[in-house]
N, C-alpha and C positions, 0 to 999 in steps of 0.2 A: 066571541065572533070567529076567532081563528080555529077553534075546535069544530065549530059548525061548518066552516068552509072545508076543512079537511075531511069531515064526514061526507059531505056532498061529493067531494072529489073522489073518494074511495068508492062510493056507490056508483058514480058515473063510470069509473074504470071497470068495475065489476060488470056492469050492464054491457059496456062496450066489448069486453072480452067474451061474454056469452054470445053476443051477436056474431063475432068473428068465428068462433068455434062452430056455431050453427051453420054458417055459410060454407065452411070448409067440408062439412060432412056430405054435401051433395056431389062432390067430385069423385065419381066412380068411373072405372074403365068399362067400356062396352067390349064385348067379345063376339066375334063372328068367325065361323069356319069357312075358309075360302076353298072352294072346289074340293070337298071332302072325298069324292070318288076317285080322284087321281092322286098318285104319289106326290109328295111335297118336293118341290125344287126351291131351295132357299132363296135364290136370286129372284125368281119369278114371284115367290110368296111375298118377299119384302117389297118388291116393286108394285105389285097389284094392290097390296094393303095400303101402301103410301098413296098411290094414285086414287084409289077408290074411297078410302076413309081417312086419309091423312094420319095413318096409324103405323104401328110397328108389327111386322109379320115375323113369325118364327115357326119352325117345324116342330111338331110334337108327336109323340107316339100315340097312335090310335089303335087300341086293342081290338075294337070291333072291325075296323077296316083292315087290320093285319099289317099296318105299315105306318108311315108318317103322314100327317095331314097338316095343312097350313092353318095356323091360328093367328087371327088378326085382332089386336087390341088397340082401341082408340078412345079418345077422351071427348065424347060428344054427349048430347042428350039421347039416350037409347030409345 
């Protein structure tokens, strides 16, 4: 009886761990370029990203634009 209970417990733990891993894979960050035509100002970038998306804004090099652009990353359903 003890061996049978231990087997059921191990199977239950395995199933529970698979469910937790499957739920964690959906957490991806969304990315949006904020005002890509204008040069990036880090203060405005962070403020606009936080106010608009509750995210984190940072200035990144944009080769096509020839300068920095504001990149906003946030954790919502894209």
